[in-house]
C-alpha positions as CSV (number, residue, x, y, z in Angstrom):
1,M,15.8,54.8,-41.1
2,S,13.6,51.8,-41.7
3,A,11.8,49.8,-39.1
4,T,11.6,46.0,-39.3
5,V,8.3,44.5,-38.6
6,W,7.8,40.8,-37.7
7,N,4.8,38.6,-37.8
8,R,4.2,36.5,-34.8
9,D,5.2,33.4,-36.8
10,E,8.6,34.9,-37.7
11,Q,11.8,35.1,-35.6
12,K,14.6,37.4,-36.3
13,I,18.0,35.7,-36.4
14,G,20.8,38.1,-37.4
15,F,19.7,40.1,-40.3
16,C,17.1,37.6,-41.6
17,A,13.6,36.9,-40.6
18,I,12.9,33.2,-40.6
19,K,9.3,32.1,-40.7
20,Q,8.5,29.4,-38.3
21,Q,5.9,26.8,-39.2
22,K,3.1,26.2,-36.8
23,W,2.9,22.7,-35.4
24,Q,-0.3,21.1,-36.5
25,E,-2.2,18.6,-34.5
26,P,-2.0,15.1,-36.0
27,T,-5.5,14.2,-34.8
28,T,-8.7,16.0,-35.2
29,K,-11.6,16.3,-32.7
30,Y,-13.3,13.4,-34.4
31,Q,-10.3,11.1,-34.3
32,S,-9.8,11.8,-30.6
33,F,-13.5,11.1,-30.0
34,F,-13.5,7.8,-31.9
35,S,-10.2,6.8,-30.3
36,A,-11.7,7.4,-26.8
37,L,-14.8,5.5,-27.8
38,F,-12.8,2.6,-29.1
39,L,-10.7,2.5,-25.9
40,L,-13.9,2.5,-23.9
41,F,-15.2,-0.4,-25.9
42,L,-12.0,-2.4,-25.4
43,L,-12.2,-1.7,-21.6
44,S,-15.8,-2.9,-21.4
45,V,-14.9,-6.1,-23.4
46,Y,-12.0,-6.7,-21.0
47,V,-14.2,-6.3,-17.9
48,A,-17.0,-8.5,-19.3
49,E,-14.5,-11.2,-20.3
50,S,-12.8,-11.2,-16.8
51,R,-16.2,-11.5,-15.2
52,I,-17.1,-14.5,-17.4
53,L,-13.9,-16.2,-16.7
54,S,-14.1,-15.7,-12.9
55,S,-17.7,-17.1,-12.9
56,E,-16.6,-20.2,-14.7
57,T,-14.0,-21.1,-12.1
58,G,-16.7,-21.2,-9.5
59,T,-16.3,-20.1,-5.9
60,N,-12.8,-19.5,-4.7
61,S,-12.1,-22.0,-2.0
62,V,-9.1,-21.7,0.2
63,P,-7.3,-24.9,1.2
64,V,-6.6,-25.3,5.0
65,C,-4.2,-27.9,6.3
66,N,-5.5,-29.6,9.5
67,K,-2.7,-32.0,10.2
68,I,1.0,-31.3,9.5
69,Y,4.0,-33.6,9.7
70,G,7.7,-32.5,9.7
71,A,9.9,-34.7,7.5
72,N,12.7,-36.7,9.2
73,I,15.9,-38.3,8.0
74,G,15.1,-41.1,5.7
75,D,11.5,-40.1,5.0
76,T,10.1,-40.5,1.5
77,C,6.8,-39.5,0.1
78,F,5.8,-43.2,-0.1
79,S,6.8,-43.9,3.5
80,I,4.9,-41.0,4.8
81,M,1.8,-42.0,2.8
82,E,2.1,-45.6,4.2
83,N,2.7,-44.5,7.9
84,F,-0.3,-42.1,7.9
85,S,-2.6,-44.2,5.6
86,V,-3.0,-41.4,3.0
87,T,-3.6,-42.2,-0.7
88,S,-1.3,-40.8,-3.3
89,E,-4.2,-38.7,-4.8
90,V,-5.0,-37.1,-1.5
91,F,-1.3,-36.6,-0.6
92,T,-0.5,-34.8,-3.9
93,A,-3.7,-32.7,-3.6
94,F,-2.7,-31.5,-0.1
95,N,0.9,-31.0,-1.2
96,P,0.9,-29.8,-4.8
97,N,4.3,-28.1,-4.6
98,L,6.1,-30.9,-2.8
99,N,9.1,-32.4,-4.7
100,C,9.5,-35.9,-3.4
101,D,13.0,-36.2,-4.9
102,K,14.3,-33.2,-3.0
103,M,12.5,-33.6,0.4
104,F,14.5,-32.1,3.2
105,V,14.5,-32.6,7.0
106,G,11.9,-30.4,8.7
107,E,9.9,-29.8,5.5
108,W,6.2,-29.5,6.5
109,I,3.9,-31.9,4.8
110,C,0.1,-31.6,4.9
111,L,-1.6,-34.9,5.8
112,D,-5.2,-33.8,6.2
113,G,-7.0,-30.7,5.0
114,S,-10.2,-29.1,4.0
115,S,-11.3,-26.0,2.0
116,I,-13.2,-23.0,3.3
């Protein structure tokens, strides 16, 4: 009677012993180190760039509307500017998302504002 001996890398399937190949790591310690170092470099560039861009925009001011008007039937942007003596530059600055062609009744329109 003979005994069959396997290596750890072999697996017995039926009457045959099949040798399994060990999976080898595609990266070495040095490649992992340099990959981590490169990612750290990219992260530091990203943080530095975002700080530079945020400092160029200046201080963040929040617009506050001090006087609001609710649009009525027949109102147009021009008629509102005339009635409240507001210039078109100021009117569009206070209402940047206002579509004068599609103004609806009850739409809130800012007539005077400031920034904090």
